[in-house]
C-alpha positions in Angstrom: 103.3 109.7 54.0 99.5 110.4 53.9 97.3 107.6 55.3 93.9 107.2 53.7 91.3 105.4 55.8 88.3 103.7 54.1 85.0 104.8 55.5 84.3 101.4 57.1 87.6 101.5 58.9 87.4 105.0 60.3 83.8 104.6 61.3 84.7 101.5 63.2 87.5 103.3 65.0 85.2 106.2 65.8 82.6 103.8 67.3 85.3 102.0 69.4 86.5 105.3 70.8 83.0 106.4 71.7 82.3 103.1 73.4 85.6 103.4 75.3 84.9 106.9 76.7 81.2 106.3 77.2 82.1 104.2 80.2 83.2 107.4 81.9 80.9 109.9 80.2 77.5 108.3 80.7 77.7 108.0 84.5 78.8 111.7 84.7 75.9 112.8 82.5 73.4 110.7 84.5 74.7 112.3 87.7 74.5 115.8 86.2 70.9 115.1 85.1 70.0 114.2 88.7 72.0 117.1 90.1 74.3 114.7 92.0 77.9 115.7 92.5 80.8 113.3 92.7 84.0 114.8 94.1 86.2 112.3 92.4 84.8 111.4 89.0 83.3 114.7 88.0 86.6 116.6 88.2 87.8 115.8 84.7 84.5 117.2 83.3 84.2 120.3 85.5 87.8 121.4 86.0 88.9 120.9 82.4 87.3 122.8 79.5 86.7 119.8 77.2 83.1 118.9 77.1 81.9 115.3 77.2 80.7 115.5 73.5 84.1 116.7 72.5 85.9 113.9 74.3 83.5 111.4 72.6 84.2 112.5 69.1 87.1 110.7 67.4 89.6 112.4 65.3 92.3 110.7 63.2 94.9 113.4 63.5 96.9 115.3 61.0 98.3 113.2 58.1 95.2 110.9 57.9 92.6 111.4 55.2 89.0 110.1 55.8 87.4 108.8 52.6 83.7 108.2 51.9 81.0 110.2 53.5 83.0 112.4 55.9 80.7 115.4 55.6 80.4 115.7 59.4 84.1 116.3 59.5 84.3 118.5 56.5 82.5 121.3 58.4 84.5 120.9 61.6 87.2 123.2 62.8 90.6 122.4 61.3 89.4 120.2 58.5 89.4 120.8 54.8 88.6 118.8 51.6 91.7 117.1 50.1 92.8 119.0 47.1 93.6 116.8 44.1 95.2 117.6 40.8 92.6 117.2 38.0 93.4 117.4 34.3 91.0 119.7 32.5 90.2 119.7 28.8 91.4 122.9 27.2 88.6 125.0 25.7 91.0 126.6 23.2 93.9 125.4 21.2 96.4 126.0 24.1 98.5 123.7 26.2 96.6 121.5 28.7 96.2 123.2 32.1 96.1 121.5 35.5 93.7 122.9 38.1 93.5 122.3 41.8 90.0 121.0 42.7 88.8 119.8 46.1 87.8 116.1 46.4 84.2 115.6 47.4 84.8 112.5 49.4 88.2 113.0 51.1 88.8 115.3 54.1 91.7 115.8 56.4 93.1 118.2 59.0 94.6 121.0 56.9 98.2 122.2 56.9 96.9 125.7 57.2 95.2 124.9 60.4 98.3 123.2 61.8 100.4 126.3 60.9 97.8 128.5 62.6 98.4 126.5 65.8 102.1 126.9 65.9 102.3 129.1 69.0 100.2 126.6 71.0 102.3 123.7 69.7 105.6 125.4 70.6 104.3 126.3 74.0 103.2 122.8 74.8 106.4 121.3 73.4 108.5 123.6 75.6 106.5 122.7 78.7 106.5 118.9 78.0 110.2 118.8 77.3 111.0 120.8 80.4 108.9 118.6 82.6 110.4 115.4 81.1 114.0 116.7 81.6 113.6 116.8 85.4 113.9 114.0 87.9 110.5 113.2 89.5 109.9 114.2 93.1 107.9 111.8 95.3 107.9 113.7 98.6 104.8 115.9 98.3 102.3 113.2 99.7 99.3 115.0 98.2 99.5 117.8 100.8 98.3 120.3 98.2 94.7 119.2 98.9 95.3 119.7 102.6 96.7 123.2 101.9 93.5 124.0 100.0 91.4 123.7 103.2 94.0 125.0 105.7 92.3 127.2 108.4 88.9 126.8 106.8 85.8 125.5 108.6 84.3 122.4 107.1 81.5 124.2 105.5 84.0 126.4 103.6 85.8 123.7 101.8 85.5 122.9 98.1 83.7 119.6 98.9 81.7 120.7 101.8 79.2 117.8 101.4 82.0 115.5 102.6 83.5 115.7 106.1 87.2 116.1 106.8 88.6 112.9 108.2 90.5 114.6 111.0 88.3 117.6 111.4 89.4 121.1 110.8 91.8 121.3 113.7 93.4 117.9 112.9 93.7 118.9 109.2 95.5 122.1 110.1 97.9 120.2 112.3 98.9 117.9 109.4 99.6 121.0 107.2 101.7 122.7 110.0 103.7 119.6 110.8 104.8 118.8 107.2 107.0 120.3 104.5 104.9 121.7 101.7 106.6 121.7 98.3 104.0 122.0 95.6 105.5 122.6 92.2 102.2 122.8 90.2 100.7 126.3 89.8 97.2 125.1 89.1 97.2 123.3 92.4 99.1 126.0 94.3 96.7 128.7 93.2 93.9 127.0 95.2 95.9 127.1 98.5 94.2 129.2 101.1 95.8 132.6 101.8 97.2 131.3 105.0 98.7 128.2 103.3 100.4 130.0 100.4 103.4 131.2 102.5 104.0 127.7 103.8 104.8 126.4 100.3 108.5 126.2 99.8 108.0 126.9 96.1 106.1 129.8 94.6 105.1 128.7 91.0 103.5 131.3 88.9 101.0 131.2 86.0 103.7 132.1 83.4 106.6 130.0 84.6 105.2 126.5 84.5 108.2 125.2 82.5 110.5 126.3 85.3 108.6 124.2 88.0 106.8 121.3 86.4 108.2 117.9 87.4 107.1 114.4 86.2 106.2 113.0 89.6 103.4 115.5 90.2 100.0 114.0 90.2 98.4 117.2 88.8 101.1 117.3 86.1 100.1 113.8 85.1 96.4 114.7 85.0 97.2 117.7 82.9 98.6 115.5 80.1 94.9 115.1 79.3 94.5 118.9 78.9 97.6 119.1 76.7 96.3 116.3 74.5 92.8 117.7 74.0 94.3 121.2 73.2 96.1 119.5 70.3 92.8 118.2 68.9 92.1 117.6 66.1 95.8 117.5 65.1 96.5 114.3 67.1 94.6 111.1 67.1 91.9 110.8 69.8 93.3 107.5 70.9 96.1 109.4 72.5 93.6 111.8 74.1 91.7 108.9 75.6 94.9 107.3 76.9 95.7 110.5 78.7 92.1 110.8 80.0 92.3 107.3 81.5 95.5 108.1 83.2 94.0 111.4 84.6 91.0 109.5 85.9 93.1 107.0 87.7 95.3 109.7 89.2 92.3 111.6 90.4 91.3 108.6 92.5 94.6 108.7 94.4 94.5 112.4 94.6 91.2 112.3 96.5 92.0 109.2 98.5 95.0 111.1 99.9 93.0 114.2 100.4 91.7 115.2 103.9 88.1 114.3 103.0 86.3 111.2 104.2 85.0 109.5 101.0 84.6 106.0 102.4 80.9 106.1 101.7 81.7 106.5 98.0 84.0 103.4 98.2 87.3 105.3 98.4 89.3 104.2 101.4 91.7 106.9 102.5 95.4 106.8 102.0 96.4 108.2 105.4 99.4 110.3 104.3 99.7 111.6 107.9 101.1 108.1 108.8 104.3 106.4 107.6 102.3 103.6 106.0 100.2 106.1 104.1 103.2 108.0 102.9 104.8 104.8 101.6 101.6 103.7 99.8 101.1 107.2 98.2 104.7 107.4 97.0 104.6 103.9 95.5 101.4 104.6 93.6 102.8 108.0 92.6 105.8 106.3 91.0 103.6 104.0 89.0 101.6 107.0 87.7 104.9 108.8 86.9 106.0 105.9 84.7 102.7 105.8 82.8 102.8 109.6 82.4 106.4 109.5 81.1 105.3 107.3 78.2 102.3 109.5 77.3 104.4 112.7 77.7 106.9 111.3 75.3 104.2 110.5 72.8 102.9 114.1 73.1 106.4 115.5 72.6 106.8 113.4 69.4 103.4 114.6 68.2 104.4 118.2 68.8 107.6 117.7 66.9 105.8 116.2 64.0 103.4 119.1 63.8 106.1 121.7 64.1 107.8 120.2 61.1 104.6 120.7 59.2 103.9 124.2 60.4 
């Protein structure tokens, strides 16, 4: 079934989406304009490839037609005018012919574009389903961030403007006294050379479906990446839902990290203690539940698009 949105309706939805994400985008742009870095809230804009302007733009998703003045979408990647059957008057005494003509005031994400994205959709669907099929693990305690600074001096860390809570020696002792079992390649690849052999798992770039599990904080944040890679084929409301989850997860990710961010208002989750581990695991479980619902929505979107393509 094709849904047609009146111009007033889709413009209102686009404006609501922009207002929603501007709460996160505007502070980031203000900091960037002042050359101020934020180790927590800048991450989603610097690590992931989607630019703020791209996040801000609302898309209805495949199967929805925008009516009225949708010229801004008509020129956008993936969109095409809706083709309508128009009866034409014959110029000679022959049977009436029916021609295909594009509508001037209706645009939608085209079937041809969806078909062209089939390899991406299949890849994401395979990864999402594999991740969802596994039991979540809640025993990592955010030690990936500690492994990223293992045996580094404080001025060598990724966030050198912020001190290590326990100092370099104390941070190394935490790494050495814990079991490291990071399943997420895009976290593992930032481990220091000395920390990589300490990880009980050795995930690779091309075997993510074999390792990803739904309790992983970085796997939860990556739902945002998976969602925006499906743009404009899925509705931006789902992309924004994934972005908000990723932003909330990033807070815990850095609260449990070895850095002292108290001056930014982030009290540490002291995962080197039993109390800190319990707090981390409880919050991780809550994020896993939120992530499971969003992951299922993305799986269903992939399946819908695969039927089209």
